[in-house]
N, C-alpha and C positions, 0 to 999 in steps of 0.2 A: 375479857382483856387477856386472860391467861392463854386463851386459844390463839389470839393474835401473836402473843409473845412466843409461844411454842412454834407457831407457823414461821415466824421470822428467824428463829434460831435454826430450825431444820432447813429452811431455805438457804441461810448463810453457810451451814455445814455442807449442803449439797453443792453450792457454787465453789466452795473451797476444795471439795473433793474433785470436782471437775478440773479445776486449775492444777491441782497436784497431779492428776492422771494425765493431763495434756503435757506436762513438763517432761521433756526428754532427758532430763538430768544432765544436760550439757554434753559436749562431744567427748567420747571416751579418749583418754590419753594413753598412748602406748607406754608400756612399763619402761622406766628409765633404768638402763644398765649402769651399774656403778663403774665409773671410769677413774682409775687411779694412775698416777704418774704420767698422764698425758697432758701436754700443754694445750691450751685452747688456741685454735687457729681462727683468725678472722679472715673473712673473704671480703675483698673490697672490689666493687665494680669499677670498671674503667669509665671515667667521666670524659665525654667528648669535649674537645675544646670549642668554646663559643667564640664566634666572630660576628662582626657587625654586618657582614655581607651575607645575604641569603644564598643558600646552595641552589644552583640551577642544574637540574638534571636534563641533559640533552637526549632526546629520543629521535632515532633515525629509523624510518620504516623501510624494511627490506622486503620487496614484493616477490622475490624469487620463490618459485614453487607454489604460488597462489594464483587464482584466476583474477582477471580484471573485472571488477564489479560493473563497469560501464560498457562491457561488450555483451552482446546477445549470446547466451550459451548455445543457442541452436543455429548460430550462423546468421548471415544477413538475409533478410527477405528481399527478394529481387522481383522486379516487374517482369512480366512476360514480354519477350522481345517482339516488337511490332515490325512488320515488313518494312525495311528501310527504303525500298523502291517507291512505295506510295508515300507521299508527303502527309504529314499530320494536319488535320483540320484544326481551326482555332478551338473547337470544343474538346479536342483530344489533348490539348496543352493545358487544360484547366481541370482542377480537381472538382468533384461533385459538390462538395460543401461550399464552394465559391459561387455556384449558380443559383439564381432565384427564378422561380416559376412565376410568370405574370399573367398567364392566361391559358385556358384549355378550350379547344373547339371540338365538340363532338356533335355530329349531325350526319348530313349526307356525306358519303365517302369515308375516307380514312380519318381517324381522330388525329388531331395535331395539337401541339403545345408550343408556347413561346417562352423562352428563357432569356435572362439577361446575364452576361458574363461580367467579370470584375471591371473590364474596361468600358462598361456601359454600352456594349454592342448587343443587339438582340438577335436571336437565332430561332428559327422555326424547326421543331423536332417532329419526326414521325417514327413509326415502328421501324427498327433496323438502323436508325441513325447512330453513327459511332460517336461516343461521348465519354469523357473522363480519361484519366491517365492510366487506368488499369485495363485497357482494351475493352471498355464497356460498350454496350449497345442498348438502345431503348427496346424493351420487350413488350411493354403495354402502356397505354395512356388511358387513365380514367378521368372522371369528372373533377377529382380533387388531387390527383397525384400522377407522377410519372415513375414507372418501375424500370430500373436499369439493371441489367445482368453484367456483372464484372467478373473477370478472371484474374487470378493471381497465383503466384507460387508460394506454397507454405514452407515451413522450415524443413520438411522432409523431401522437398523437391517436387511434390505432386502439384498438378494444376487443379485449383479449386475454383468453384464459381459461387458467387454470393449475389443476393438481390439487394439493391439499394433503392431507396424511395426518396424522391424529392416531392415535398408537399406544396400545394397551392396555399398561400397565406389565408387565414380564416377571415381577415378583415375585408375581403373583397378586392384586394389589390395590393400593390407595393407602395409604401409611403416614401 
């Protein structure tokens, strides 16, 4: 019993010494200089007048000296001018994403494909047929797609070519 009592006393003293060691003793106060014959001066903060109406802060945006976030910083992308002496075909007036491939014929002779335009007119394509708004032409026809080579002007003014692909639907036709 005395061992337990001694143990509890030492444990209590240990905890108390930790608490005393952790105490920072409060924040140190700067020494007070004795001031004689000086009247005390009170500082009063100005209180704003309260009104029932909420204050409305009007903000006006001034865009001078800043760029327009809705304009392309590289300039406008332009299409390559097409010879105006030759009239455009109906396929050159339609963008490629509006066309649907409904069939491909590969066998004897040159491969051909049939597409439907947005106005439900169908057209037969072969290699070299002009198609799309970006001066494109059919470069190859495979069993499941049509490859089209398009030309366009990039932001530096150079003529670039890119290959676009129109796929035949996987369901065996157009619904």
